[in-house]
C-alpha positions in Angstrom: 0.0 0.0 0.0 2.9 2.4 0.7 4.1 2.1 -2.9 0.5 2.7 -4.2 0.1 5.8 -2.1 3.5 7.1 -3.2 2.6 6.5 -6.8 -0.8 8.3 -6.5 0.9 11.3 -4.9 3.6 11.4 -7.5 1.0 11.6 -10.3 -1.0 14.3 -8.6 -3.8 12.1 -7.2 -3.6 13.4 -3.7 -7.4 12.9 -3.1 -7.2 9.2 -4.1 -4.1 8.7 -2.0 -5.8 10.1 1.1 -8.9 7.9 0.6 -6.6 4.9 0.5 -4.6 6.0 3.5 -7.5 6.5 5.8 -8.3 2.8 5.5 -5.3 1.9 7.5 -4.3 5.2 9.2 -7.3 6.8 11.0 -5.1 9.9 11.7 -5.2 10.6 7.9 -8.8 11.8 8.2 -7.4 15.1 9.5 -5.2 15.4 6.4 -8.3 14.5 4.3 -10.4 17.3 6.0 -7.6 19.8 5.4 -7.3 18.8 1.7 -11.1 19.1 1.2 -11.2 22.5 2.9 -8.3 23.8 0.8 -9.8 22.5 -2.4 -13.1 24.1 -1.6 -11.4 27.5 -0.9 -9.4 27.3 -4.2 -12.5 26.3 -6.2 -14.4 29.2 -4.8 -11.6 31.7 -5.5 -10.8 32.3 -1.9 -7.1 31.4 -2.1 -4.6 31.8 -4.9 -3.0 29.0 -7.0 0.3 29.4 -5.1 -1.3 29.0 -1.7 -3.3 25.9 -2.9 -0.1 24.4 -4.3 1.7 25.0 -0.9 -1.2 23.4 1.0 -1.1 20.3 -1.3 2.6 20.0 -1.0 2.4 20.0 2.8 -0.4 17.4 2.8 1.5 15.2 0.3 4.6 15.2 2.5 2.5 14.5 5.7 0.7 11.6 3.9 3.9 10.1 2.7 5.4 10.3 6.1 2.3 8.8 7.7 2.4 6.0 5.2 6.1 5.4 6.1 7.5 6.3 2.7 8.6 9.9 3.0 12.1 10.9 2.3 13.7 13.8 4.1 13.7 17.0 2.2 11.6 15.6 -0.7 8.2 17.2 -1.3 6.2 16.0 -4.3 4.4 18.8 -6.0 1.1 17.7 -7.5 0.2 18.3 -11.0 -2.8 20.7 -11.1 -4.5 20.7 -14.5 -5.3 24.1 -15.9 -8.9 25.2 -15.8 -10.2 24.6 -19.3 -13.9 23.7 -19.1 -14.8 21.4 -21.9 -17.8 19.4 -23.0 -17.3 15.6 -22.8 -16.9 13.7 -26.0 -20.1 12.6 -27.6 -21.4 9.4 -26.2 -19.6 9.8 -22.9 -21.3 10.4 -19.6 -21.0 14.0 -18.2 -18.0 14.2 -15.9 -19.7 16.3 -13.2 -23.2 16.0 -11.5 -24.9 19.0 -10.0 -28.1 19.3 -8.0 -29.8 22.8 -7.9 -31.9 23.8 -4.8 -34.2 26.7 -5.4 -37.7 28.2 -5.0 -40.1 27.3 -7.7 -41.0 31.0 -8.3 -37.4 31.3 -9.6 -37.9 28.5 -12.2 -37.3 30.7 -15.2 -33.8 31.7 -14.1 -33.0 28.2 -12.7 -33.9 26.7 -16.1 -31.5 29.2 -17.7 -28.8 28.1 -15.2 -29.6 24.4 -16.0 -29.3 25.0 -19.8 -26.0 26.9 -19.4 -24.4 24.0 -17.4 -25.8 21.2 -19.6 -24.5 22.9 -22.7 -21.0 22.7 -21.1 -21.5 18.9 -20.4 -22.6 19.1 -16.8 -25.4 16.6 -15.6 -27.9 18.8 -13.8 -30.8 17.6 -11.6 -33.7 19.7 -10.3 -36.7 18.5 -8.2 -39.4 19.4 -10.7 -38.0 16.9 -13.2 -36.3 14.3 -11.0 -38.5 14.0 -7.9 -40.6 10.8 -8.1 -44.2 10.7 -7.0 -43.5 8.4 -4.1 -40.4 10.1 -2.7 -40.5 12.5 0.2 -38.9 15.9 -0.5 -36.4 15.6 2.3 -35.3 12.1 1.2 -34.9 13.4 -2.4 -32.7 16.3 -1.2 -30.5 14.1 0.9 -30.2 11.5 -1.9 -29.2 14.1 -4.4 -26.7 15.6 -1.9 -25.0 12.2 -1.6 -25.1 11.4 -5.3 -24.0 14.7 -6.9 -20.6 16.3 -7.0 -22.0 19.8 -6.3 -25.0 21.4 -4.8 -26.0 24.9 -6.1 -28.2 26.9 -3.8 -30.1 29.7 -5.5 -30.7 32.5 -3.0 -33.4 35.1 -3.8 -36.1 37.1 -2.2 -38.5 34.2 -3.0 -36.3 31.5 -1.5 -35.5 33.5 1.6 -39.1 34.1 2.4 -40.3 30.6 1.6 -38.5 28.6 4.3 -36.1 27.3 1.7 -36.6 23.7 2.7 -33.8 22.3 0.5 -31.1 24.6 2.0 -32.3 24.3 5.6 -32.7 20.5 5.6 -29.4 19.8 3.8 -27.4 22.1 6.1 -29.1 20.6 9.2 -28.6 17.0 8.1 -25.0 17.4 7.1 -23.8 20.1 9.5 -20.9 17.9 10.7 -19.6 17.7 7.1 -19.7 21.4 6.2 -16.0 21.6 5.7 -16.2 18.8 3.1 -19.3 20.0 1.3 -19.1 21.1 -2.4 -21.6 23.9 -2.1 -21.9 26.8 -4.5 -24.1 29.7 -3.5 -25.5 32.0 -6.1 -28.0 34.8 -5.8 -30.7 36.4 -8.1 -30.9 39.6 -6.1 -29.2 41.4 -3.2 -31.9 40.5 -0.5 -29.5 38.3 1.4 -27.2 41.3 2.1 -29.9 43.3 3.9 -29.2 43.4 7.6 -32.9 43.8 8.5 -34.1 40.9 6.3 -34.1 38.3 9.0 -36.3 40.5 11.2 -38.7 41.3 8.4 -39.0 37.6 7.4 -39.4 36.5 11.0 -42.3 38.9 11.5 -44.0 37.6 8.3 -43.6 34.0 9.4 -44.9 34.8 12.8 -48.1 36.0 11.2 -48.4 32.8 9.3 -47.9 30.8 12.5 -50.7 32.8 14.1 -53.1 31.8 11.3 -52.2 28.2 11.8 -52.8 28.5 15.6 -56.3 29.7 14.8 -56.8 26.8 12.4 -55.6 24.3 15.1 -58.3 25.6 17.5 -60.9 25.0 14.8 -59.6 21.4 14.4 -59.8 21.0 18.1 -63.4 22.3 18.2 -64.3 19.6 15.6 -62.5 17.0 17.5 -60.4 15.8 14.6 -56.6 15.3 14.2 -54.6 18.2 12.9 -51.1 16.6 12.4 -50.9 18.2 8.9 -51.2 21.7 10.5 -48.8 21.1 13.4 -46.1 19.7 11.0 -46.3 22.9 9.0 -46.3 25.0 12.1 -43.2 23.3 13.4 -41.3 23.9 10.1 -42.3 27.6 10.1 -41.2 28.1 13.7 -37.9 26.4 13.0 -37.4 28.6 10.0 -38.4 31.8 11.9 -35.7 31.0 14.5 -33.1 30.0 11.9 -33.5 32.7 9.2 -30.8 34.9 10.8 -28.3 32.0 10.7 -29.2 31.3 7.0 -28.6 34.9 6.0 -25.4 34.9 8.0 -24.1 31.9 6.0 -24.9 33.6 2.7 -23.3 37.0 3.8 -20.1 35.3 5.0 -19.5 33.0 2.0 -18.9 33.6 -1.6 -22.4 34.1 -3.1 -22.1 34.8 -6.9 -24.6 37.2 -8.5 -26.3 35.4 -11.5 -28.9 38.0 -12.2 -29.4 39.2 -15.8 -26.5 41.7 -15.8 -23.9 39.3 -14.2 -25.2 36.0 -15.5 -22.5 35.1 -18.1 -19.6 36.3 -16.0 -20.5 34.6 -12.8 -21.9 31.4 -14.4 -18.5 31.1 -16.0 -17.0 31.1 -12.5 -19.6 28.6 -11.3 -18.6 26.3 -14.2 -14.9 26.8 -13.4 -15.5 25.7 -9.8 -17.4 22.6 -11.0 -14.8 21.7 -13.6 -12.0 22.0 -11.0 -13.9 20.2 -8.3 
């Protein structure tokens, strides 16, 4: 196994080497987490090529040392392929798979995003086309998070006021894996940068909750179950309390503007991140 890991690193396949190493060296999971974080930062344009190369070189040496095959003073530099997005050869499967989480009121723009990526050879899934009649929305979201290379979250005034079930449930389910997620945030407007937005949305949601409380009393008066109402109420209350955290995540991460004026420029950046991922 030492020789196999050494060969993978020598040919620039650090990610594959780490996957192999963690099978016998549990400590390697820390190196794997550091690699995934660095890769994510580079893909999102948060660190320069030189810094990413330095991080990989350090990880390579540490991995070789952990595997018992490092040589003093020798650091293998990985080969990083230039970012040249290309459409796969005809007849081949798309190299990258992407799931888009969005609000249905934004379908027109999301369809445009989908077409743009598919024209570049990316396999794109969205719920209105790929959700089966028997599958729960939450199960569908989790399955697609596991099966796809990237998740694109489309932030907008519509999604931020709707409860954004996809974003909220995915983040909650995979909170412990945030550093290893391949998430790309894009936005259709600047609503997520308003400091008073969480307060405004929380007030609107509270009004909806009050309406549900009145409905619950009517159900009680009739003496019939009202599980359907309480489930919705619980979701709204959870969203009301969590909207501030959601907006904070968007404000403190790279959220690319894909509105009409910036669509081509920033979708090229989205594609670049996917191709390099």
